[in-house]
Every structure is written in structure tokens, then in C-alpha cells.
C-alpha positions as CSV (number, residue, x, y, z in Angstrom):
1,M,-101.3,140.9,63.6
2,R,-100.4,139.8,67.1
3,T,-98.2,136.7,66.9
4,I,-98.7,133.6,68.9
5,E,-96.0,132.8,71.5
6,S,-97.8,131.1,74.4
7,I,-100.1,128.1,74.1
8,A,-102.5,126.2,76.3
9,I,-103.9,122.8,75.5
10,I,-107.1,121.7,77.2
11,G,-107.0,117.9,77.5
12,A,-103.9,115.9,78.2
13,G,-104.9,112.8,76.2
14,N,-103.2,111.4,73.2
15,M,-104.2,114.4,71.0
16,G,-103.7,117.1,73.6
17,S,-100.3,115.8,74.8
18,G,-99.2,115.4,71.2
19,I,-100.1,119.0,70.3
20,A,-98.4,120.2,73.5
21,Q,-95.3,118.2,72.7
22,K,-95.0,119.5,69.1
23,S,-95.6,123.1,70.3
24,A,-92.9,122.8,72.9
25,Q,-90.5,121.3,70.3
26,E,-91.0,124.5,68.3
27,H,-90.1,126.7,71.3
28,F,-93.7,127.8,72.3
29,D,-94.4,128.1,76.0
30,V,-97.1,125.5,76.7
31,Q,-99.6,124.9,79.4
32,M,-101.1,121.4,79.3
33,V,-104.4,121.4,81.2
34,D,-106.7,118.6,82.5
35,R,-109.3,118.2,85.2
36,E,-107.2,116.2,87.6
37,Q,-103.5,116.0,88.5
38,Q,-103.4,112.3,87.5
39,W,-104.4,113.1,83.9
40,V,-101.9,115.9,83.7
41,E,-99.2,113.6,84.9
42,K,-100.3,110.9,82.5
43,G,-100.0,113.4,79.6
44,Q,-96.6,114.5,80.7
45,Q,-95.5,110.9,80.9
46,T,-96.8,110.3,77.3
47,I,-94.7,113.2,76.1
48,S,-91.7,111.9,78.0
49,D,-92.1,108.4,76.5
50,F,-92.3,109.8,72.9
51,L,-89.2,112.0,73.5
52,E,-87.2,109.2,75.0
53,E,-88.0,107.2,71.8
54,A,-86.8,110.2,69.8
55,I,-83.5,110.1,71.7
56,G,-83.1,106.5,70.7
57,R,-83.7,107.4,67.1
58,R,-81.2,110.3,67.4
59,I,-83.8,112.9,66.6
60,F,-83.1,114.8,69.8
61,S,-80.3,114.7,72.3
62,A,-81.0,114.2,76.0
63,P,-80.4,117.9,76.9
64,Q,-82.8,118.9,74.1
65,V,-85.5,116.6,75.5
66,E,-85.1,118.1,78.9
67,E,-85.4,121.6,77.4
68,I,-88.6,120.6,75.5
69,K,-90.2,119.0,78.6
70,G,-89.3,122.1,80.5
71,R,-91.5,124.2,78.2
72,V,-94.6,122.2,79.1
73,V,-96.2,123.3,82.4
74,G,-98.9,121.1,83.8
75,V,-102.1,122.9,84.9
76,V,-105.1,121.4,86.8
77,G,-108.4,123.0,85.8
78,T,-109.4,125.1,82.8
79,E,-110.1,128.0,85.2
80,N,-106.3,128.1,85.9
81,V,-105.2,128.8,82.4
82,A,-102.9,131.9,82.3
83,S,-105.0,134.9,81.4
84,D,-102.5,136.3,78.9
85,T,-102.2,133.1,76.8
86,D,-102.1,133.8,73.1
87,L,-103.8,130.7,71.9
88,V,-105.9,128.0,73.7
89,I,-106.6,124.8,71.9
90,E,-109.4,122.6,73.2
91,A,-108.7,118.9,72.7
92,V,-111.4,117.2,74.9
93,F,-114.0,114.6,74.2
94,E,-115.9,115.1,70.9
95,D,-119.1,116.3,72.6
96,F,-120.7,119.7,71.8
97,G,-121.8,120.3,75.4
98,V,-118.5,119.4,76.9
99,K,-116.6,121.6,74.5
100,T,-118.9,124.6,75.0
101,E,-118.6,124.3,78.8
102,V,-114.8,124.5,78.4
103,F,-115.0,127.6,76.1
104,G,-117.4,129.2,78.6
105,T,-114.8,129.0,81.3
106,L,-112.0,130.2,78.9
107,D,-114.1,133.2,77.9
108,E,-114.1,134.3,81.5
109,V,-110.5,133.5,82.3
110,C,-108.6,134.7,79.2
111,N,-107.8,138.2,78.1
112,E,-109.6,139.7,75.1
113,H,-106.7,139.0,72.7
114,T,-106.7,135.3,73.4
115,I,-107.6,133.1,70.4
116,L,-109.8,130.1,71.2
117,A,-109.5,127.0,68.9
118,S,-111.2,123.6,68.8
119,N,-109.4,120.4,67.7
120,T,-112.8,119.0,66.7
121,S,-112.7,116.4,63.9
122,S,-116.4,116.6,63.1
123,L,-118.5,119.2,65.0
124,S,-119.6,122.4,63.3
125,V,-117.1,125.2,63.9
126,N,-119.8,127.8,63.2
127,D,-122.0,126.3,65.9
128,L,-119.1,126.2,68.4
129,A,-118.3,129.9,67.5
130,E,-121.8,130.9,68.4
131,A,-121.3,129.5,71.8
132,V,-118.3,131.7,72.7
133,A,-118.1,135.4,73.6
134,R,-115.4,136.1,71.1
135,P,-116.6,134.6,67.7
136,D,-114.1,136.7,65.8
137,R,-111.2,135.1,67.7
138,F,-112.5,131.5,67.3
139,V,-111.3,128.9,64.8
140,G,-111.3,125.2,64.1
141,L,-107.8,123.7,64.3
142,H,-108.0,120.0,63.4
143,F,-104.7,118.1,64.0
144,F,-104.1,114.6,62.8
145,Y,-102.8,111.7,64.9
146,H,-100.1,111.7,66.0
147,P,-99.8,115.5,66.2
148,A,-96.1,115.5,66.9
149,K,-95.4,113.4,63.8
150,N,-98.3,114.0,61.3
151,R,-97.6,117.2,59.4
152,L,-101.2,117.9,58.3
153,V,-103.5,120.4,60.0
154,E,-106.9,121.6,58.8
155,I,-107.8,125.2,59.7
156,I,-111.5,125.8,59.7
157,P,-112.5,129.4,60.1
158,A,-116.0,130.1,61.3
159,E,-118.1,132.7,59.3
160,T,-117.2,135.1,62.2
161,T,-113.5,134.4,62.3
162,S,-111.4,137.5,61.6
163,Q,-108.6,137.6,59.0
164,E,-106.2,138.6,61.8
165,T,-107.1,135.5,63.8
166,L,-106.8,133.3,60.7
167,A,-103.4,134.7,59.8
168,A,-102.1,134.3,63.4
169,V,-103.2,130.7,63.6
170,E,-101.8,129.9,60.2
171,Q,-98.5,131.4,61.2
172,Y,-98.5,129.2,64.4
173,C,-99.1,126.1,62.3
174,K,-96.4,127.1,59.7
175,T,-93.9,127.7,62.6
176,M,-94.5,124.1,63.6
177,G,-93.7,122.9,60.0
178,K,-97.3,121.9,59.4
179,V,-98.9,121.5,56.0
180,V,-102.0,123.7,56.3
181,I,-105.3,123.2,54.5
182,V,-107.8,126.1,55.1
183,C,-111.2,124.7,54.4
184,K,-114.9,125.5,54.8
185,D,-116.9,124.4,57.8
186,R,-118.7,121.4,56.4
187,P,-119.2,117.9,58.1
188,G,-116.0,116.0,58.0
189,F,-114.1,119.0,56.7
190,V,-111.7,117.6,54.1
191,V,-109.9,114.3,54.9
192,N,-112.5,112.7,57.2
193,R,-115.2,113.6,54.6
194,F,-113.9,111.0,52.3
195,F,-111.8,108.8,54.7
196,V,-114.4,107.9,57.2
197,P,-117.0,106.6,54.7
198,W,-114.1,104.7,53.1
199,L,-113.6,102.8,56.3
200,N,-117.4,102.2,56.6
201,E,-117.5,101.0,53.0
202,A,-114.9,98.4,53.8
203,C,-117.2,97.2,56.7
204,K,-120.1,97.0,54.2
205,L,-118.1,94.8,51.9
206,L,-117.3,92.6,54.9
207,E,-120.9,92.3,55.9
208,E,-122.0,91.5,52.3
209,G,-119.5,88.6,52.3
210,V,-117.5,90.1,49.4
211,G,-114.3,89.4,51.2
212,T,-112.7,88.9,54.6
213,T,-110.9,91.6,56.5
214,A,-107.6,90.4,55.3
215,Q,-108.7,90.2,51.7
216,I,-110.3,93.7,51.7
217,D,-107.2,95.1,53.4
218,A,-104.9,93.5,50.8
219,V,-106.9,94.8,47.8
220,A,-107.1,98.3,49.4
221,R,-103.3,98.4,50.0
222,K,-102.7,97.6,46.4
223,A,-105.3,99.9,44.9
224,F,-104.3,102.9,47.0
225,R,-100.6,102.1,47.4
226,I,-100.8,102.3,51.2
227,G,-99.2,100.5,54.0
228,L,-102.3,99.6,56.0
229,G,-105.8,98.6,54.8
230,P,-109.0,100.0,56.4
231,F,-109.4,97.3,59.1
232,A,-105.8,97.5,60.2
233,L,-106.1,101.3,60.4
234,M,-109.2,101.0,62.5
235,N,-107.4,98.7,64.9
236,L,-104.6,101.3,65.1
237,T,-106.7,104.5,65.5
238,G,-109.7,103.1,67.3
239,S,-112.9,101.6,65.9
240,P,-115.1,103.7,68.3
241,I,-113.8,106.8,66.6
242,A,-114.7,105.4,63.2
243,M,-118.2,104.5,64.4
244,H,-118.8,107.9,66.0
245,S,-117.5,109.8,63.0
246,T,-119.4,107.8,60.3
247,D,-122.7,108.2,62.3
248,Y,-122.1,111.9,62.6
249,L,-121.5,112.3,58.8
250,A,-124.6,110.2,58.1
251,A,-126.8,112.5,60.2
252,Q,-125.3,115.8,59.1
253,L,-125.2,115.0,55.4
254,G,-128.5,113.0,55.3
255,T,-126.7,110.0,53.8
256,P,-127.8,106.7,55.4
257,R,-125.1,104.9,53.4
258,Y,-122.6,106.4,55.9
259,S,-124.3,105.0,59.0
260,A,-122.0,102.6,60.8
261,T,-122.6,99.0,59.9
262,Q,-123.9,96.4,62.4
263,S,-120.5,94.6,62.4
264,L,-118.8,97.8,63.4
265,R,-121.3,98.6,66.2
266,E,-121.0,95.0,67.6
267,L,-117.2,95.3,67.5
268,V,-117.2,98.5,69.5
269,A,-119.9,97.3,71.9
270,D,-117.8,94.2,72.7
271,G,-114.6,96.2,73.0
272,R,-112.9,94.1,70.3
273,T,-110.5,94.8,67.4
274,W,-110.9,93.4,63.9
275,E,-109.4,89.9,63.4
276,I,-107.3,90.0,60.3
277,A,-106.3,86.5,59.1
278,E,-103.2,85.8,57.1
279,D,-105.0,84.5,54.0
280,E,-105.3,87.5,51.7
281,D,-106.1,85.7,48.5
282,C,-109.5,86.2,46.9
283,S,-111.1,85.7,43.5
284,E,-110.5,88.2,40.7
285,E,-114.2,89.0,40.7
286,A,-114.2,89.8,44.4
287,A,-111.0,91.8,44.2
288,K,-112.5,93.8,41.3
289,L,-115.6,94.6,43.3
290,I,-113.7,95.6,46.4
291,R,-111.4,97.8,44.4
292,E,-114.2,99.5,42.5
293,R,-116.3,100.1,45.6
294,L,-113.5,101.6,47.6
295,L,-112.1,103.7,44.8
296,G,-115.6,104.8,43.6
297,Q,-116.5,106.0,47.1
298,V,-113.3,108.1,47.3
299,F,-113.8,109.6,43.8
300,A,-117.4,110.4,44.5
301,V,-116.9,112.1,47.8
302,S,-113.7,114.0,46.7
303,S,-115.6,115.4,43.8
304,Q,-118.3,116.6,46.2
305,I,-115.7,118.3,48.4
306,V,-114.4,120.3,45.5
307,A,-117.9,121.1,44.1
308,E,-119.0,122.4,47.5
309,E,-115.9,124.6,47.5
310,I,-114.7,123.2,50.8
311,C,-111.2,123.3,49.4
312,S,-109.3,122.9,46.1
313,M,-108.7,119.6,44.3
314,E,-105.0,120.0,45.1
315,D,-105.8,120.3,48.8
316,V,-107.9,117.1,48.8
317,D,-104.8,115.3,47.3
318,R,-102.5,116.9,49.9
319,G,-104.8,115.8,52.7
320,A,-104.6,112.2,51.5
321,K,-100.9,112.2,50.9
322,V,-99.8,114.1,54.0
323,G,-102.5,113.3,56.5
324,L,-103.1,109.7,55.5
325,R,-99.7,109.0,53.9
326,W,-101.3,107.8,50.7
327,A,-98.8,107.6,47.8
328,L,-101.3,109.5,45.6
329,G,-104.3,111.7,46.2
330,P,-107.8,110.8,44.9
331,F,-107.5,113.0,41.8
332,E,-104.0,111.8,41.1
333,I,-105.3,108.2,41.3
334,A,-108.0,109.2,38.9
335,N,-105.4,110.4,36.4
336,R,-103.5,107.1,36.8
337,I,-106.4,104.8,36.1
338,G,-108.1,107.2,33.6
339,V,-110.6,110.0,34.5
340,S,-113.4,108.4,32.6
341,E,-112.9,105.1,34.4
342,A,-112.8,107.0,37.8
343,S,-116.0,108.7,36.8
344,R,-117.6,105.4,36.0
345,M,-116.7,104.0,39.5
346,A,-117.8,107.2,41.2
347,S,-121.2,107.1,39.4
348,S,-121.8,103.5,40.3
349,Y,-121.1,104.2,44.0
350,A,-123.2,107.4,43.9
351,E,-126.1,105.5,42.5
352,E,-126.0,103.0,45.4
353,A,-125.4,105.7,48.0
354,G,-127.9,108.2,46.8
355,L,-125.3,110.9,46.1
356,E,-125.4,113.6,43.5
357,L,-122.1,114.1,41.6
358,P,-121.0,117.3,39.9
359,E,-121.1,117.4,36.2
360,W,-117.6,118.7,35.9
361,F,-116.4,115.4,37.2
362,T,-118.8,112.9,35.6
363,E,-118.5,114.5,32.2
364,R,-114.7,115.0,32.3
365,Q,-112.5,112.9,30.0
366,E,-109.1,114.5,30.0
367,P,-106.6,114.2,33.0
368,F,-106.7,116.7,35.8
369,N,-104.1,119.5,35.8
370,F,-102.7,120.4,39.2
371,S,-101.3,123.7,40.5
372,Y,-98.3,123.5,42.8
373,V,-97.6,127.3,42.9
374,D,-100.0,129.5,44.8
375,V,-100.0,133.3,45.2
376,V,-101.7,135.6,47.6
377,V,-101.4,139.4,47.2
378,N,-101.8,141.6,50.2
379,D,-101.4,145.3,49.6
380,S,-98.3,145.5,47.4
381,I,-96.7,142.2,48.6
382,A,-97.2,139.0,46.6
383,T,-96.5,135.8,48.6
384,V,-95.7,132.8,46.2
385,R,-96.0,129.4,47.9
386,I,-94.5,126.3,46.4
387,N,-97.1,123.8,47.5
388,R,-95.8,120.3,47.1
389,P,-95.2,119.4,50.7
390,E,-95.5,115.6,50.2
391,A,-92.3,115.9,48.1
392,M,-90.8,118.6,50.3
393,N,-91.6,121.0,47.5
394,A,-89.0,119.4,45.2
395,L,-88.6,121.1,41.8
396,N,-89.9,119.1,38.9
397,V,-90.8,120.2,35.4
398,T,-94.3,121.3,36.4
399,V,-93.3,123.3,39.4
400,V,-90.5,125.1,37.6
401,S,-92.9,125.9,34.7
402,Q,-95.6,127.2,37.0
403,L,-93.1,129.2,39.1
404,G,-91.7,130.8,36.0
405,E,-95.2,131.7,34.7
406,M,-96.2,133.2,38.1
407,L,-93.0,135.3,38.4
408,E,-93.4,136.6,34.8
409,Q,-96.9,137.8,35.7
410,L,-95.9,139.4,39.0
411,N,-92.8,141.1,37.6
412,V,-95.0,143.3,35.3
413,R,-97.7,144.2,37.8
414,D,-97.6,147.8,38.9
415,D,-99.5,147.1,42.1
416,I,-96.8,144.8,43.5
417,S,-93.4,146.0,44.8
418,T,-92.3,142.9,46.8
419,I,-92.3,139.1,46.0
420,I,-92.0,136.6,48.8
421,L,-91.1,132.9,48.0
422,E,-92.0,130.3,50.6
423,G,-92.5,126.5,50.8
424,A,-95.4,124.6,52.3
425,G,-94.7,122.4,55.3
426,K,-91.3,121.9,56.9
427,A,-89.2,122.6,53.8
428,F,-88.6,125.7,51.7
429,V,-87.5,123.5,48.7
430,A,-85.6,120.3,49.1
431,G,-83.8,120.3,45.8
432,A,-84.8,119.0,42.4
433,D,-86.7,115.8,41.6
434,V,-83.9,113.2,41.7
435,K,-86.0,110.5,40.1
436,F,-86.3,112.6,37.0
437,F,-82.6,112.7,36.6
438,V,-82.2,109.0,37.1
439,D,-85.0,108.2,34.6
440,K,-83.5,110.5,32.0
441,I,-79.9,109.1,32.4
442,R,-81.2,105.5,32.1
443,A,-83.2,106.5,29.0
444,D,-80.1,108.1,27.4
445,A,-82.0,111.4,27.4
446,I,-79.5,113.7,29.1
447,S,-80.6,116.5,26.7
448,D,-83.9,116.5,28.7
449,I,-81.9,117.2,31.8
450,Y,-80.1,120.1,30.1
451,D,-83.5,121.5,28.9
452,F,-85.0,121.3,32.4
453,T,-82.0,122.9,34.0
454,A,-81.8,125.6,31.3
455,H,-85.4,126.4,32.0
456,G,-84.6,126.6,35.7
457,H,-81.9,129.1,34.9
458,A,-84.4,131.2,33.0
459,V,-86.8,131.1,35.9
460,L,-84.1,132.1,38.4
461,D,-83.2,134.9,36.0
462,K,-86.7,136.3,36.5
463,L,-85.8,136.6,40.2
464,E,-82.3,137.8,39.6
465,N,-83.4,140.6,37.4
466,S,-86.8,141.2,38.9
467,P,-87.8,144.9,39.3
468,K,-89.4,143.9,42.6
469,T,-87.8,143.3,45.9
470,T,-87.5,139.5,46.2
471,I,-87.4,137.6,49.6
472,A,-87.0,133.9,50.2
473,L,-88.6,132.8,53.5
474,T,-86.2,129.9,54.1
475,T,-87.7,128.9,57.4
476,G,-87.1,125.2,56.9
477,L,-84.9,123.0,54.7
478,A,-83.4,124.5,51.6
479,L,-81.3,121.9,49.8
480,G,-79.6,121.9,46.4
481,G,-81.8,123.5,43.9
482,G,-83.9,125.0,46.7
483,L,-80.9,126.8,48.1
484,E,-80.0,128.0,44.6
485,L,-83.5,129.3,44.2
486,A,-83.2,131.2,47.4
487,L,-79.8,132.6,46.5
488,A,-81.3,134.2,43.4
489,C,-83.5,136.4,45.6
490,D,-82.4,139.7,47.0
491,Y,-82.9,138.6,50.6
492,R,-83.1,135.3,52.5
493,V,-84.9,135.3,55.9
494,G,-84.4,132.4,58.2
495,T,-85.3,131.1,61.7
496,R,-83.8,128.5,64.0
497,R,-85.5,125.8,61.8
498,T,-83.4,126.9,58.8
499,Q,-81.0,124.4,57.3
500,F,-79.0,124.9,54.1
501,R,-77.0,122.3,52.2
502,F,-75.5,121.7,48.8
503,P,-75.5,117.8,48.6
504,E,-74.6,117.6,45.0
505,T,-71.0,116.5,45.0
506,S,-71.9,113.6,47.4
507,I,-74.5,112.3,44.8
508,G,-72.3,112.5,41.8
509,I,-73.1,115.9,40.3
510,Y,-72.5,119.6,41.0
511,P,-74.9,122.5,41.8
512,G,-76.3,123.4,38.3
513,L,-78.8,126.2,39.1
514,G,-76.3,128.9,39.9
515,G,-74.9,127.4,43.1
516,T,-71.3,127.5,41.9
517,Q,-71.7,131.1,40.8
518,R,-74.0,133.0,43.2
519,T,-72.5,131.4,46.4
520,P,-68.9,132.8,46.0
521,R,-70.3,136.1,44.9
522,I,-72.2,136.3,48.2
523,C,-69.8,134.9,50.7
524,G,-66.4,134.7,49.0
525,I,-64.6,131.8,47.3
526,E,-63.3,130.1,50.5
527,C,-66.7,130.0,52.2
528,A,-68.3,128.9,49.0
529,R,-65.9,125.9,48.8
530,Y,-66.9,125.0,52.4
531,A,-70.5,125.0,51.4
532,V,-70.4,123.5,47.9
533,L,-67.5,121.1,47.8
534,A,-67.9,119.4,51.1
535,G,-71.7,119.7,51.2
536,N,-71.6,120.9,54.8
537,F,-75.0,121.2,56.6
538,L,-75.4,124.8,57.5
539,D,-77.6,125.6,60.5
540,A,-79.1,129.0,60.8
541,P,-76.3,130.7,62.7
542,S,-73.7,129.3,60.3
543,A,-75.7,130.3,57.2
544,K,-76.1,133.8,58.7
545,A,-72.3,134.1,59.4
546,L,-71.5,133.1,55.8
547,G,-74.0,135.6,54.5
548,L,-76.2,133.0,52.8
549,L,-78.9,134.2,55.2
550,T,-79.4,137.9,55.2
551,H,-81.8,137.9,58.2
552,L,-82.1,135.5,61.1
553,T,-85.0,136.1,63.4
554,E,-87.6,134.4,65.7
555,P,-90.7,133.0,64.0
556,S,-92.8,135.6,65.8
557,S,-90.8,138.4,64.2
558,I,-91.0,137.3,60.6
559,E,-93.8,139.6,59.7
560,A,-92.0,142.6,61.1
561,I,-88.8,141.6,59.2
562,V,-90.6,141.2,55.9
563,E,-92.3,144.6,56.4
564,A,-89.0,146.3,57.1
565,I,-87.4,144.7,54.0
566,H,-90.4,145.7,52.0
567,E,-90.0,149.3,53.1
568,Q,-86.3,149.3,52.5
569,G,-86.5,147.9,48.9
570,K,-83.7,146.2,46.9
571,P,-80.3,145.9,48.5
572,L,-77.4,148.2,47.5
573,D,-75.0,145.3,47.2
574,K,-76.6,141.9,46.5
575,Y,-73.2,140.2,46.1
576,P,-70.7,141.5,48.7
577,N,-68.2,138.7,47.9
578,R,-67.3,138.2,51.6
579,P,-68.8,136.5,54.6
580,A,-71.1,138.4,56.8
581,D,-69.2,137.6,60.1
582,S,-65.5,137.2,59.7
583,D,-65.2,136.5,63.5
584,S,-67.4,133.4,63.3
585,Q,-65.7,130.1,64.0
586,V,-67.2,128.6,60.9
587,V,-66.1,131.5,58.7
588,A,-62.6,131.5,60.2
589,F,-62.1,127.8,59.6
590,A,-63.6,127.9,56.1
591,T,-61.4,130.8,55.1
592,S,-58.2,129.2,56.2
593,F,-58.9,125.6,55.4
594,Y,-60.3,126.2,51.9
595,S,-57.7,128.8,50.8
596,D,-56.3,128.7,47.3
597,N,-53.0,127.3,48.6
598,N,-54.7,124.3,50.1
599,M,-56.9,123.2,47.2
600,T,-54.4,120.9,45.5
601,S,-54.0,118.9,48.7
602,L,-57.8,118.8,49.4
603,L,-58.7,117.7,45.9
604,A,-56.1,114.9,46.2
605,G,-57.7,113.8,49.5
606,K,-54.9,115.0,51.7
607,S,-54.9,117.3,54.7
608,P,-53.2,120.7,54.0
609,D,-50.0,121.6,55.8
610,G,-50.6,123.1,59.2
611,F,-53.8,121.3,59.9
612,D,-54.2,118.4,62.4
613,I,-56.2,115.5,61.0
614,E,-57.2,114.6,64.5
615,D,-59.0,117.9,64.8
616,K,-62.8,117.3,64.6
617,M,-63.5,120.0,62.1
618,V,-60.6,119.0,59.9
619,S,-61.4,115.2,60.0
620,R,-65.1,116.0,59.2
621,Q,-64.1,117.9,56.1
622,L,-61.7,115.3,54.9
623,K,-64.4,112.6,55.4
624,S,-67.0,114.6,53.5
625,L,-64.6,115.3,50.6
626,S,-63.6,111.6,50.4
627,R,-67.3,110.7,50.0
628,A,-67.8,113.1,47.1
629,A,-67.7,111.8,43.5
630,P,-64.2,112.8,42.3
631,I,-65.3,114.2,38.9
632,A,-68.1,116.2,40.5
633,L,-65.8,117.6,43.1
634,S,-63.2,118.6,40.4
635,M,-65.8,120.2,38.1
636,A,-67.5,122.1,41.0
637,S,-64.1,123.4,42.1
638,E,-63.3,124.7,38.6
639,L,-66.7,126.4,38.3
640,L,-66.2,128.1,41.7
641,D,-62.8,129.3,40.6
642,E,-64.3,130.6,37.3
643,A,-66.8,132.7,39.3
644,A,-63.9,134.8,40.6
645,G,-62.9,136.0,37.1
646,A,-66.1,136.0,35.1
647,D,-69.4,137.9,35.1
648,L,-72.4,136.1,36.5
649,G,-73.9,135.4,33.0
650,S,-70.8,133.8,31.8
651,G,-70.4,131.7,34.9
652,L,-74.0,130.5,34.7
653,K,-73.4,129.6,31.0
654,S,-70.4,127.4,32.1
655,E,-72.6,125.6,34.6
656,L,-75.0,124.7,31.8
657,E,-72.3,123.7,29.4
658,G,-70.9,121.1,31.8
659,L,-74.2,119.3,32.3
660,D,-73.7,116.8,29.5
661,V,-70.4,115.8,30.9
662,I,-71.4,115.4,34.5
663,F,-74.7,113.6,33.9
664,G,-72.9,111.4,31.4
665,T,-70.6,109.9,34.0
666,V,-71.1,106.5,35.6
667,D,-70.7,108.2,39.0
668,A,-73.7,110.5,38.4
669,L,-76.1,107.6,37.9
670,E,-74.5,105.8,40.9
671,G,-74.8,108.7,43.2
672,L,-78.4,109.7,42.3
673,S,-79.5,106.1,42.3
674,A,-78.0,105.5,45.7
675,L,-79.9,108.5,47.1
676,I,-83.2,107.1,46.0
677,E,-82.3,103.6,47.3
678,G,-81.1,104.9,50.6
679,R,-77.6,103.5,50.4
680,R,-74.0,104.9,50.3
681,P,-72.7,105.3,46.7
682,S,-69.6,103.6,45.5
683,Y,-67.7,105.8,43.0
684,S,-65.4,104.6,40.2
685,N,-64.2,108.1,39.0
686,S,-65.7,107.4,35.6
């Protein structure tokens, strides 16, 4: 597979400039193209404004912003796109003729290896592919507004799209931390298929006099647990887009119900936005009707999406949660209100709209079960993806169980020699589900926490003792339990986006999935103290120096690195008990500062002899240690010490044995609760 390194975006409007910005942020070389210099400059200004805002929010520094802007080159005229560009994304007006004209020019200008993609939100990808001279290197790539912030992207392969093209584009999206849904080429694809008619249904309710814009928005916000109702959303994203999209769906699907309402057409013709009054109160009868119509529409269309095999039920929910920022996806909402009730609402809407619903949905009574662990086998390599991106792939009971079952199956397969673990979206795994811990502590059910963690140990043991070569692709955040999961693998591959951290002592607990035992066996006791006790954020170079990353590479080289590891097989020494780079500044500091002789002082909150408290690195460590829960800090330190004199099995057993104690402390509840509530904890050492 040829990896994508250079990008061109045709169209410098809001979508095009957003895609360009995000690509540049992730170190791609970008050309932003438009017909006239003024539009190119406007797009560059849009990028600059967004990045300046990011400086104010401390997302980027001023030098980083200048570096990002420097990667975006303005180009006037599609004919001037560099011929050796790897991927060209068209983001022009949603018109078939305009788009095909652009692709005709690109066919002539670009080399044969160049992949062409359309950011269409509605047009047929198959039809567009027929209009280009390279249908095997053509794909739909639907970003969501704003592309620099919204993590969802729908990849729509045409019937002619090659697997190599699909893999390259998917890798590009993953490099940008996007949550990817690969779906069939059907009108509306996934999210717009149910979302656009939802907007139009709100307009119908308004025209029928069921409620005002404010009342409909209020009921929708409550029913779907969302921040903005349909009318507020149309004001934000543009009512003309809603009108165009719903008319397109109506025509393509032969569903008159989807045709834009007269009120929406008049609004667009007049160039107005929806007036949303402050009075949100309406009768219970009206609220019930609004709720059932809007929910019924979503349930009905979502079931059709799955029945037509456009994507999975889980992907429908991911699209809603990641792309639209709903708290729950359609099928999760169905579970919450009862599947039979959801089916009733869907059937009522379907009867009014003239839709046919699949029997698997209308006849279902029991709740839906969701899969959060996916596997793809290519040759002798199995890639296991933890796919819960809306929660940053956090480990809950379901995920741990499904992961364990998947590993058990893969470990005994003769046709597999390598297992790769990865996370969907920007995180590998961002720890365990903290709310679970809080709920169990408050319910005086700490034994459930023990059982969950013991089960986690059993799952990680399947990695530890796997006959297969195991690789963690930690190309994003790996925090707490996620980092512990990675450390159980033979190898850990990272990129510049990799960030490791053990946050446990700062939230009242200690790493309980092997963090206190595997870490010192990998990098030595001093470096393990630096990572575990102070909870230091480790960027990719620091993690590599400590040895927690075994490989650090560019995103474009991941495939080659994985292949090399696959050929090499299991490591000769998984636990070297020393840092990888003793000359590293981080390693040198950690080794001296967290030496055995200094631990009494550090655990007492004092600076060790010979260290200047005014030194930035020293003061940062002392501050971090002072913010840790004292009991958690002490227990973590003891467990790290135990790792030096015990075998791995005994050390892991000690981690488990201490759970009742640590989760029974007042500080554990305080620290975990504070994390959920977004405040700094106050520890009482009890």
C-alpha cells in the first residue's frame, strides 16, 4: 500500500479550509485550491482565525500555529495541483456537474497513483466514480462540520474502489484521529440518512401547529439528550443545506415524506433563520406527539440503514454520538425506552411516511446487544480494534469481556501468528470507566470492582502468555488501564501523537491492571516511579526513551514497522528492567530523582538532598506528588518495590489483594468523583 503524505483540497470554503487545517495539524503537506486568489486567501484567513482561537484556548502555541499554517500552500486553479499529490479531496459545491468537471481536470493533471476523493454529503459515489478515469482510485470521503473539530468521517467506497485505495484513505483518516465509518453508497450514507429527515420532521410538526420552534427544540433536547434542537441546529449549519439534502433524499429514495416543507422553502427563499422564542412550555399531549414523531422517525430510518447493510447497528450509533454529539445512539435510545416501545413508535411513523420496516426490528422484544471489539484478519495478522470512540475506548465490563473472548479465539487459531491491538479514533484506550468505580463505591459493592479488575487481569494474561506476537498500536492516548493493556503486549508502536500517562495516584487509587508490576520490569524501578507515582505525561520521545514504547515511527511507516515485527516474531527479552536510552534527559533525571535513597523524602513531600526546588523539573515533580492521594501514593510505591523481588504472577496478585483497601478509602471516592465532576480533589488521607 502506498501511504498518503501529500494532500490537495479543492475548495477553500468552510469545509475545504477545515479539512486543510486538520491535515496540516497532523503534519501532512497540503495544497488548498480555489478558482481565484481571493477565495484562497479567504480560506487561509479562516484557518488562521481558527488557529488563533486555539492559541487562546492553549491547544497550540504560537510557534506551532505558524508551523501548521506553513504546511498549507495556497493554489489558484485546479489545473495547478502538483502532479505527484497522493490524495486530492474535492470539497466544492454539491452539484454533480461541477464536481465531475473538477475531477476531469484532476484526471489530466495528477499522476496515476493519485487517489481522488469527494467530500459529497449526498451524491452517489458510484455515479461520480463512473465520471473519472481512475475508478479504482476513487472514493467518497464525507467529513462533518467542522472538519478540524468533528472526529467523524464516512468513507464510501464505490463498487470499483480498490482495497489498496480504501486502506490508504482509511490510514489517512486514522492518522488524523478520525472515527471512521465505512459504509455502502446509498443516499444520505449513514448519518444524513436519519438526521436530515429528522430535521424535516421537526418542520412538519411546526407546520401542523403541534408546537412552536422553541417547544419542538425543547422536547427534542430532552428526548435525545442533546444540546441543540433541530431548529437551532439548522440556524447553525444552514437551512439551505437542510432543504437541499432533504429534497435529494426524497427524490433518490422515492419518499415524498422527506420533501422539504413549505415553511423551510420560504425560510430559505427569504434568507431568514428560524425564530426561536423563549417560551418552551407546551401541553403534555403536544410534547408526547413531538417526542414520538421525532423518535419514531429516527428508529424507523436507522433500522432501514442496518437492513440495507449500509453499515452496522454499532456504526449508526457511533455516527450519532461522534458526528452529531448525541449522548446515545438510536439503538441505545431504543434500549433505554424499551425496544418494543421503540418499535411501536417506528411503525407509527413508517405508516405515515409509507416506509417498510425490517421484521428483525418490528418483531424484536429484547434489548440490542452491541459489539465494541472488532477484528479483521489479513493473511496471518489479526487486527483487533476496540471501537468505543465516544468514550475514548474506555474499558468497561462489556469491552473487557468481549476483548477476552476475542483473544481466546485468536490465540488458538493456527492461521494467525500476530495480533495487533488498536483503538478507534484519537485514543488507544483512555483507561477504565471511572463512573463504574464511583457507582460501585457508593453502592458499597467494592467486590464488583475486584471482580472486574480480576477479570481484566485474566484478559491481560491472554496477551502476556499469547503464543502469537502481540503489538499495541498506541498511536494516540493510552492512559491508566489502556497503558496497562499496551504493556502486556510484546511490542508497543507509537507516533508523534502518542501520549502515555498513569493518572491513578492523582485520582485516589493505584494502577491495578499490572501497571505497578510490568512498568518496572520494562524500564527499571526509578523510571517506573517517575511514570507511576507522579503520573507524568509521557510524550512519544519520552515514552521511547523509557522503553515503554518499543518503536517510534512516522504514521506513514506504521505498516512497514508492523510487517517487520511480524517477520521478527516475539521478543527475546520482553522485560529488560532498564530504560531504553540512558542518555535521555528524562531518563537521567528519573533515575537520579527517584532513586531508592530519595524515596523517604519524596513520600514525605520533601525535596531530596542535592536537588534545587527552584529547578523546573524538580518543582514539577514535587507539585505532582503533592497532588496525589497519600494512601494511593504509598501503596503504589510499595507495589513498585515488590516488583523488584517477586515474580510477575506474585506481583499481580498483590495488586489485586490491595483493591479492597484502596477503593475503601474516602480519598478514592473523592478522587474519582472529582475527575467526573471536573474539579481538583481534596484528600484527607483516609
